[in-house]
N, C-alpha and C positions, 0 to 999 in steps of 0.2 A: 915303617911300613905296613899297611891294611890289607888284609884279603880274603875273598870270599872266594873259597875254590881256587879258581885260575885268575878270578878279576884280582885287580889288586890297585892301590894309592900309597902312594907316599907324599909323607906329612913332615912339614917342621918343627911343627906345635905341638906337644906330645897332647895336648887336650883336647885341638882337635881328631887326633887319631881316636884319643878315646871315645869320644861321641862318635864317630863314625863306624867303631868296635860295637858299641852298644847299639844303635843304630842297627846293625846287621842282626842284631837278636830279636828285635823288633817286629811286630807284627805288621808294618809298614812298609818293609823292605820285603822285598824278593830278586832271587839272581834268576833271569831267563837264561836257561845254555842251549844253545846250537850248537848239535852235532851232525856229522854226515857220517850215515853208516853208526858204528862204535866210536867215531872219532869227533871228540870235542874242538870247538874250534874258535868259538866266540862267545862270553861272559855278559850280558847286561845287569846291570843295577836299575831294579824299577824302584819308583816311590808310589804310595797310596796317596791320591788326593778326591777322598770321595769315595766315590765310587770305581773310579777309574786309574789303572796304573798308567805310570808316565816315565818314559825313560831317563833316568840319569847320566850314567857314563858306561862305556864300553872298553873292554879287553878282548884281542881276539888275534889270533894266530895269521900270519899272509899265506902259508901253504897247508894246504887241505884236502882231502879227495873231494873236490866239489864237483865231482860228476855222480856220489852217493846221494841217497834219498835224504834229504833233510829232515831233522826232528828235533821238537822244539821241547823242552821240558822246564819245569818252574821249582826252584829249591826256596823255602821260606823258612824262617824260625820264628817262634811264638813263646820265645822264652818273657820276653815284654810285650806284653797287650797293650796297647798304646792308641787301640780303637772303641774310644770310649764316646 
């Protein structure tokens, strides 16, 4: 299993898991985090294609305080800079 914050994915092949782990450290990956109030409830991995960010996969919770104001934050690592 590879996880970025609460987003996660299971892998049968260790090499695919390692590739996903390395991708999470790259500048072409970011995590979009949705929260209501201070309660985080949805995490989406996005991939950079040119100048645009494209959704890849999402992990989320069923129950959350939907009546609170939504906030979206982005988290990104730049350990591996692959924007050349």
